[in-house]
GUFI-252305 format. One record per residue: x, y, z of N, C-alpha, C, O, CB in turn. Coordinates in steps of 0.02 Angstrom, whole numbers, padded with zeros to 5 digits, always signed. Atoms other than C-alpha are relative to their C-alpha. Glycine has a CB too. Example, Ala and Ser with C-alpha at 12.3 -4.5 7.8 and 13.67 -1.06 7.14 Angstrom:
% GUFI-252305
+00045-00059+00000+00615-00225+00390+00045+00060+00000+00097+00059+00033-00050+00001+00062-00042-00059-00003+00684-00053+00357-00039+00055+00037-00014+00110+00045+00020+00023-00071
END
This chain:
% GUFI-252305
+00023-00083-00002+00007+00008+00001+00042+00039+00007+00096+00031+00036-00042+00023+00050-00022-00082+00001+00042+00196-00033-00021+00033+00017-00070+00051-00016+00006+00032-00038+00051-00048-00011-00012+00325+00068+00032+00053-00002+00083+00053+00032-00039-00005+00057-00022-00064+00001+00027+00501+00027-00028+00048+00013-00088+00053+00001+00016+00013-00041+00035-00063-00052+00004+00669+00127+00038+00038-00050+00092+00030-00079+00020+00012+00102-00044-00059+00040+00020+00830+00034-00029-00023-00060-00071-00067-00066+00091+00001+00002+00003+00012+00076+00021+00838-00157+00048-00022-00042+00089+00018-00065-00014+00049-00027-00025+00034+00039+00095+00709-00256+00000-00048-00044-00042-00046-00089+00019-00007+00015+00010+00059+00034+00119+00563-00331+00037-00061-00016+00077-00052-00063-00013+00015-00044-00050+00064+00002+00204+00370-00320-00025-00028-00048-00077-00062-00044+00007-00049+00059+00015+00052+00073+00199+00300-00497-00081-00005-00010-00113-00058-00005+00035-00093+00012+00068-00013-00021+00028+00363-00498-00049-00065+00021-00098-00076-00014-00032+00038-00059+00024+00034-00021-00034+00231-00413-00002-00011+00096+00045+00001+00133+00022-00040-00043+00007+00022-00072-00098+00178-00230+00008-00068+00023+00047-00070+00071-00059+00017+00022-00018+00063-00008-00093-00009-00216+00038-00038-00070+00010-00038-00125-00064-00034+00022-00027+00020+00071+00034-00095-00347+00015-00074+00027+00027-00089+00085+00074+00050-00035-00010+00080-00034+00057-00289-00338+00038-00018-00039+00022-00008-00098-00058-00055+00007-00048+00020+00027+00212-00363-00390-00009-00098+00013-00052-00132+00042+00064+00046+00034-00012+00089-00005+00273-00569-00408+00048+00012+00060+00082+00063+00064+00043-00052-00080-00059+00007-00038+00380-00629-00252+00071-00005-00051+00084-00032-00104-00011-00067+00046-00064+00012+00040+00555-00601-00291+00020+00071-00051+00077+00085-00070-00015-00075-00050-00007-00050+00040+00518-00441-00397+00033+00073+00022+00039+00098+00078-00060+00005-00021-00046-00070-00013+00613-00277-00417-00051+00048+00002-00093+00033-00040+00059+00023-00062+00053-00033+00014+00490-00134-00392+00034+00084+00002+00040+00116+00055-00062-00023+00055-00014-00090+00013+00550+00056-00444-00068+00042+00013-00125+00036-00010+00025+00019-00092+00055-00040-00026+00459+00190-00352+00036+00061+00000+00085+00079+00033-00032-00021+00072-00006-00089+00016+00464+00371-00417-00037+00050+00048-00088+00021+00067-00034+00021-00076+00018-00023-00052+00414+00509-00289-00015+00069-00042+00045+00085-00045+00051-00007+00062+00038-00026+00043+00336+00645-00400-00050+00077+00051-00112+00079+00048-00047-00074-00032+00039-00058-00019+00274+00817-00303-00019+00022-00039+00000+00003-00095+00019+00043+00030+00058-00024+00044+00148+00919-00378+00044+00077+00015+00085+00082+00060-00100-00017+00031-00040-00085+00026+00218+01121-00423-00024+00023+00086-00074+00010+00119-00059+00069-00096+00004-00010-00059+00247+01190-00264-00001-00035+00066-00018-00011+00120-00034+00022-00005-00020+00057-00045+00283+01045-00162+00060-00029-00005+00095-00021-00054-00040-00050-00006-00086+00043+00001+00446+00937-00118-00033-00058+00049-00080-00061+00089+00091+00055+00048+00014+00059-00056+00466+00762-00046+00034+00019+00049+00091+00042+00044+00018-00074-00015-00025-00043-00054+00477+00811+00139+00030-00072+00024+00077-00066+00063-00059+00052+00053-00006+00077-00027+00498+00604+00176-00020-00050-00015-00079-00050-00032-00014-00013+00044+00029+00069+00037+00481+00429+00124+00023-00043+00047+00081-00061+00048+00028-00022-00078+00025+00072-00020+00425+00290+00242-00012-00056-00011-00070-00075-00022-00031-00005+00011+00037+00063+00015+00450+00116+00214-00010-00045+00061+00031-00039+00106+00038-00040-00054+00032+00030-00084+00360+00000+00364+00031+00042+00031+00089+00030+00050+00017-00083+00036-00033-00045-00075+00391+00149+00483+00066+00028-00013+00088+00076+00019+00013-00052+00073-00099-00026+00003+00585+00176+00425-00005+00061-00046-00018+00051-00105+00070-00071-00049-00021-00054+00051+00611+00353+00351+00072-00016-00017+00117-00041+00016-00006+00078+00031-00031+00008+00032+00710+00358+00224+00017+00080-00032+00048+00093-00084-00024-00053-00032+00001-00088-00001+00705+00558+00226-00026+00013-00065-00068-00023-00092+00079+00045+00009+00034-00021+00063+00676+00654+00069+00041+00000-00072+00073+00042-00102-00023+00070+00013-00016+00037+00079+00716+00550-00094-00070-00004-00036-00127-00006-00014+00034-00089+00004+00032-00007+00056+00642+00554-00248-00015-00063-00041-00047-00071-00092+00034+00043-00034-00004+00080+00067+00669+00366-00311+00029-00047+00051+00080-00037+00085+00071+00006-00090-00020+00045-00037+00665+00203-00221-00007-00075-00022-00059-00103-00037-00029+00013+00053-00003+00067+00034+00710+00042-00275-00030-00070+00054+00014-00073+00097+00089-00010-00022+00004+00037-00044+00635-00108-00164+00009-00071-00048-00030-00090-00092-00064+00014+00045-00011+00061+00038+00726-00277-00226-00027-00053+00022-00062-00047+00073+00059-00016-00007+00003+00081-00033+00702-00467-00199-00080+00019+00050-00085-00002+00108+00095-00027+00067+00054+00013-00049+00517-00425-00129-00032-00061+00018-00031-00102-00028-00046+00034-00015+00005+00047-00037+00453-00552-00026-00064+00004+00070-00080-00038+00111+00072-00007+00019+00049-00003-00072+00317-00473+00104-00038+00073-00022-00008+00110-00062+00056+00007+00094+00043-00048+00012+00187-00337+00090+00057+00077+00036+00093+00078+00085-00085-00025+00045-00024-00036-00068+00251-00168+00141-00058+00058-00033-00095+00057-00082+00104+00025+00015+00030-00067-00008+00181+00022+00188+00040+00038-00012+00087+00049+00025-00027+00019+00055-00056-00067+00021+00263+00161+00084-00065+00074+00032-00122+00090+00014+00024+00003-00129+00015-00070+00004+00219+00325+00152+00037+00054-00029+00095+00062-00009-00007+00017+00052-00045-00079+00007+00274+00503+00068-00046+00055+00014-00102+00063-00011+00032+00019-00084+00010-00043-00003+00253+00644+00137+00024+00061-00052+00083+00064-00067+00008-00004+00049-00035-00040+00048+00268+00788+00015-00037+00073+00037-00096+00080+00052-00018-00023-00094+00037-00023-00022+00263+00946+00082+00010+00069-00037+00048+00074-00084+00001-00010+00065+00010-00067+00038+00232+01125+00028+00066+00049+00028+00087+00064+00083-00083+00037+00021-00057-00023+00018+00377+01216-00040-00010+00080+00033-00063+00110+00027+00012-00010-00085+00008-00060-00055+00424+01387+00086+00002+00066-00044+00061+00065-00063+00068+00001+00061-00001-00045+00032+00402+01548-00015+00066+00055+00036+00072+00066+00096-00075+00021-00005-00046-00042-00006+00552+01670-00021-00011+00072-00002-00016+00100-00057+00038-00016-00039+00013-00077-00005+00523+01856+00040+00065+00043+00000+00115+00031+00035-00041+00016+00068-00068-00044-00014+00648+01998+00008-00007+00067+00068-00058+00078+00100+00018+00044-00086+00006-00052-00056+00687+02144+00137+00052+00029-00012+00110+00014+00006-00005-00018+00072-00062-00033+00000+00770+02277+00073+00008+00067+00054-00039+00094+00084+00011+00022-00074-00026-00052-00050+00867+02413+00180+00017+00064-00022+00067+00052-00056+00056-00023+00032-00040-00055+00001+00918+02576+00155+00006+00060+00025-00041+00087+00056+00001+00010-00039-00015-00057-00066+01008+02727+00234-00009+00077-00034+00011+00091-00090+00094-00010+00037-00009-00078+00020+00977+02929+00223+00013+00028+00035-00017+00030+00089-00040+00035-00021-00063-00043-00052+01099+03032+00298+00057-00042+00001+00070-00088-00038-00021+00015+00089-00067+00022-00021+01261+02993+00379+00003-00061+00055+00032-00048+00107+00034+00063+00029-00006+00028-00055+01241+02839+00479+00010-00086-00050+00028-00089-00109-00073+00021+00061+00010+00066+00015+01225+02635+00452-00062-00055+00015-00098-00058+00064+00050-00022+00025+00048+00053-00052+01115+02489+00461-00002-00064-00039-00028-00077-00093-00089+00028+00014-00002+00077+00016+01149+02310+00446-00031-00055-00003-00050-00078+00051+00026-00020+00021-00020-00002+00062+01124+02217+00317-00027+00060-00030-00077+00086-00005-00016-00059-00034-00019-00032+00031+01140+02331+00210-00031-00025-00073+00002-00065-00106+00064+00005+00015+00000+00046+00080+01025+02289+00025-00045-00049+00010-00062-00063+00068+00078-00041-00027+00052+00050+00004+00906+02162-00013+00034-00051+00045+00095-00055+00056-00019-00027-00076-00007+00079-00032+00906+01999+00084-00039-00052-00013-00084-00022-00042-00007-00002+00065+00054+00044+00027+00800+01859+00043-00003-00056+00071+00040-00098+00084+00026-00040-00087+00053+00041-00056+00704+01769+00197-00057-00054-00038-00093-00056-00088-00053+00066+00046+00055+00085+00028+00609+01589+00192-00081+00032+00052-00090+00053+00110+00053-00125+00058+00093+00008-00033+00408+01606+00238+00019-00005+00072+00057-00051+00088-00057-00088-00028+00009+00012-00068+00396+01633+00427+00072+00014+00033+00078+00012+00094-00028-00074+00012-00063+00002-00038+00583+01657+00460-00007+00066+00033-00061+00090+00047+00069-00009-00044-00010-00067-00045+00649+01822+00551+00084+00037-00020+00136+00004-00024-00005-00027+00098-00052-00015-00003+00781+01937+00525+00009+00071+00036-00043+00101+00050+00020-00007-00060-00031-00042-00053+00884+02080+00633+00039+00046-00038+00084+00028-00075+00044-00039+00053-00030-00066+00006+00932+02267+00600+00027+00011+00042+00012-00002+00101-00031+00048-00010-00051-00061-00056+01067+02371+00673+00013+00054-00012+00044+00052-00065+00065-00010+00015-00019-00061+00022+01095+02545+00660+00052+00035+00026+00057+00031+00087-00044+00035+00003-00050-00016-00035+01245+02636+00686+00004+00083-00038+00013+00091-00098+00066-00058-00007-00019-00065+00020+01261+02836+00675+00070+00012-00004+00114-00013+00030-00027+00046+00039-00079-00029+00024+01416+02930+00592+00005+00059+00056-00038+00102+00066+00006+00038-00097-00012-00062-00027+01500+03042+00713-00029+00056+00018+00015+00073+00057+00027+00016-00022+00005-00058-00015+01420+03207+00749-00090-00023-00044-00114+00015-00086+00072+00063-00028+00082+00010+00052+01223+03125+00670-00022-00069+00043+00013-00117+00061+00011-00021-00118+00043+00066-00032+01075+03006+00753-00037-00017-00041-00049+00008-00096-00042+00006+00061+00056+00018+00049+00960+02921+00691-00101+00032+00031-00140+00022+00077+00012-00105-00003+00067-00028-00017+00797+03013+00687-00064-00025-00031-00107+00019-00039+00002+00067-00014+00044+00035+00034+00672+02892+00602+00010-00036-00044+00040-00013-00093-00034+00026-00017+00008+00064+00017+00654+02725+00542-00069+00006-00042-00118+00038-00021-00001-00049+00066+00078-00008+00046+00509+02707+00393+00010-00072-00016+00054-00093-00055-00009+00064-00081+00012+00091+00029+00464+02507+00380-00083-00002-00034-00143+00003-00022+00003-00073+00089+00073+00019+00062+00352+02476+00242-00045+00059-00020-00105+00053-00029-00063-00058+00034+00031-00028+00008+00324+02643+00204-00040+00028+00060-00092+00051+00038-00017-00026-00039+00018-00024-00075+00270+02704+00408+00047+00009+00020+00097-00025+00029-00033-00037+00048-00060-00032-00047+00356+02823+00486+00026-00036+00059-00029-00048+00083-00022+00063+00029+00006+00003-00064+00418+02758+00650+00046+00054+00044+00092+00035+00080+00014-00068+00015-00041-00070-00035+00488+02951+00720-00029-00019+00071-00087-00032+00087-00026+00097-00033+00036+00007-00072+00487+02926+00903+00057+00059+00035+00116+00058+00017+00001-00098+00042-00042-00068-00011+00570+03083+00979+00052-00018+00074+00104+00010+00092-00065+00077+00017-00020+00010-00059+00593+02979+01153+00036-00069+00006+00015-00117+00039-00056+00009+00041-00056+00064+00005+00747+02848+01113+00011-00038-00057+00045-00089-00062-00013-00052+00046-00029+00037+00053+00737+02816+00936+00091+00025-00024+00125-00004-00066-00058+00013-00064-00061-00026+00014+00906+02915+00928+00051-00066+00021+00095-00084-00017+00011+00074+00042-00030+00035-00032+00977+02787+01036-00013-00066-00015+00031-00104+00007-00006+00015+00054+00004+00047+00009+00884+02628+00961+00052-00032-00037+00087-00005-00080-00048-00002-00014-00074+00056+00029+01012+02474+00917-00019-00037-00062+00017-00058-00107+00026-00071+00061-00002+00059+00059+00907+02374+00806-00077+00002-00017-00110+00052-00004+00030-00087+00028+00068+00011+00037+00742+02323+00730-00009-00058-00022+00034-00074-00064-00012+00038-00055+00012+00090+00012+00674+02129+00710-00076-00014-00038-00131+00007-00019-00005-00049+00093+00058+00020+00032+00552+02060+00592-00018-00066+00017+00015-00112-00008+00004+00006-00068+00017+00076-00005+00485+01909+00640-00050-00016-00044-00079+00022-00083-00022-00022+00067+00045+00057+00050+00380+01765+00556-00023+00047-00073-00072+00084-00079-00089-00032+00051+00002-00042+00064+00392+01844+00385-00041-00037-00038-00036-00098-00037+00067+00014-00035+00051+00029+00049+00252+01810+00256-00006+00063-00057-00058+00066-00089-00080-00020+00042+00025-00057+00036+00261+01967+00155+00072+00049-00031+00109+00049+00018-00051+00045+00059-00045-00009+00014+00412+02063+00057-00007+00075+00061-00064+00096+00072+00009-00005-00081-00023-00057-00028+00472+02220+00172+00041+00044-00010+00082+00029-00053+00011-00008+00037-00054-00049+00030+00572+02370+00159+00016+00050+00085-00021+00048+00134-00046+00061-00084-00021-00015-00056+00669+02470+00296+00046+00031-00002+00102+00006-00007+00008-00040+00034-00063-00065+00004+00766+02644+00294+00008+00037+00079-00026+00057+00126-00031+00075-00067-00028-00062-00076+00867+02736+00429+00005+00056-00020+00042+00063-00069+00077-00006+00039-00039-00076+00033+00882+02923+00400+00018+00030+00086-00009+00032+00141-00075+00073-00063-00053-00004-00049+01010+02973+00507-00016+00101-00034-00032+00118-00091+00099-00065-00017-00001-00075+00015+01010+03195+00521+00059+00033+00063+00067+00014+00121-00092+00035+00009-00065-00034-00045+01164+03310+00598-00027+00004+00070-00084-00015+00084+00026+00084-00025+00020-00023-00056+01149+03356+00759+00001+00051+00010+00053+00079-00008+00018-00018+00039+00004-00064-00001+01097+03511+00798+00062+00020+00028+00105-00022+00042-00058+00024+00033-00062-00017-00015+01234+03632+00855-00034+00057+00060-00070+00098+00030+00052+00027-00072+00022-00038-00042+01180+03737+01014+00072+00059-00004+00132+00045-00008-00020-00045+00073-00034-00058+00018+01247+03933+00997-00004+00045+00060-00057+00057+00088-00028+00030-00061+00009-00067-00055+01276+04062+01124+00000+00063-00024+00048+00090-00052+00052+00007+00051+00004-00086+00017+01221+04233+01094-00002+00054+00035-00058+00076+00050-00046+00018-00028+00010-00042-00050+01272+04367+01202-00044+00081-00017-00033+00109-00070+00075+00007+00026+00020-00073+00025+01186+04534+01183+00007+00038+00070-00011+00028+00128-00087+00007-00036-00033-00065-00057+01261+04685+01276-00031+00058-00029-00033+00074-00088+00095+00015+00002+00036-00068+00014+01164+04849+01297+00040+00074+00020+00024+00093+00076-00071-00002+00045-00032-00074-00022+01262+05019+01321-00051+00052+00034-00109+00035+00050+00030+00041-00070+00027-00064-00023+01207+05194+01387-00058-00002-00063-00059-00028-00119+00062+00073+00005+00066-00005+00055+01036+05240+01310-00047-00051-00026-00069-00047-00083+00023+00019-00059+00048+00045+00020+00926+05098+01302-00005-00075+00030+00040-00102+00062+00008-00003-00068-00001+00081-00024+00876+04923+01344-00034-00040-00042-00077-00020-00081-00033-00016+00069+00007+00075+00056+00848+04766+01251-00033-00073+00025-00002-00107+00066+00083-00027-00022+00050+00071-00013+00735+04612+01276+00045-00061-00015+00092-00054-00054-00075-00005-00059-00034+00051+00017+00800+04426+01281+00074+00033-00029+00094+00041-00087-00044-00045-00052-00062-00039+00021+00972+04517+01308+00044-00053+00066+00011-00087+00105-00006+00108+00010-00030+00023-00041+01127+04442+01418-00005-00074-00043-00039-00076-00094-00028+00015+00074-00054+00070+00034+01206+04249+01360-00068-00039-00010-00111-00043+00034+00074-00052+00066+00061+00044+00014+01073+04143+01286+00016-00038-00036+00059-00014-00074-00056+00023-00024+00014+00087+00031+01060+03954+01206-00009+00004-00044-00056+00034-00018-00049-00047+00017+00043+00016+00081+01000+03945+01017+00033-00067-00023+00092-00083-00031+00017+00070-00073-00038+00038+00033+00990+03794+00951-00014+00013-00081-00055+00052-00106-00013-00070+00025-00016-00033+00081+01045+03789+00751-00066+00001-00029-00116-00010+00006+00055-00050-00056+00069-00027+00047+00908+03824+00637-00072+00044+00033-00126+00060+00008-00033-00074-00030+00071-00045-00036+00790+03921+00761+00018+00068+00002+00077+00084-00006-00022-00019+00085-00011-00078+00002+00773+04111+00772+00005+00017+00086-00024-00012+00132-00075+00046-00046+00005-00055-00056+00814+04236+00917-00016+00078-00006+00022+00117-00034+00060+00000+00028+00017-00053+00007+00726+04385+00931+00049+00061+00048+00078+00031+00094-00070-00009+00010-00029-00033-00050+00816+04544+01029-00048+00070-00024-00049+00092-00082+00092+00000-00001+00029-00055+00022+00703+04696+01037+00021+00058+00032-00003+00074+00086-00064-00005+00004-00014-00057-00050+00792+04852+01086-00042+00074-00021-00062+00099-00074+00087+00014+00001+00042-00076-00042+00708+05017+01167+00046+00029+00021+00079+00015+00071-00053-00005+00067-00049-00048-00017+00812+05167+01144-00044+00041+00068-00105+00045+00073+00022+00054-00074+00036-00051-00041+00789+05287+01304-00028+00065-00030-00020+00071-00091+00044+00020+00049+00013-00071+00026+00721+05467+01274+00049+00028-00019+00085+00032+00031-00026+00044+00040-00033-00033+00010+00832+05553+01197+00041-00033-00053+00070+00006-00090+00020+00021+00052-00040+00055+00029+00922+05400+01105-00050-00001-00078-00107+00021-00087+00001-00085+00058+00026+00054+00046+00885+05317+00942+00032-00059+00006+00016-00107-00029+00004+00017-00068
END
């Protein structure tokens, strides 16, 4: 007797009769999208073979063939914007149900400010800059990941001094973040311009 699990065939038969002492060649043919996962003869595993020859047949055999579904392969594409690294970089193939980890490292003077995973921004000002990795698990589709790095903002010190004849708002030593504005209003005393 021949039993199959999954999609495939064994010599296109379920029961094959042969005379005592005969030779029986068996070919295991998986359907598209399947492969031979295991072949068992009277309970003993022969592994994922595609051909088996039984010689000098003197008794009945129970043959079980397991046809397993092929696992799909998916691609994860990684990229970087700015000055930093993502590891691994580029296209990576991952088997269905698999997992893949990514790590990040900013160049000196830069920080990780955004992750874009499958076109969704994971912008997180409370810790993204110190994030060291991202993990895809149980993968069942293609993915993309982009690490976005920006230059660390510089703090500038602005000193405003007012001499005789007026006052100024926001004067003294002020710390201003790069890219921001600082306004000083100068008000002359009477008789001064």
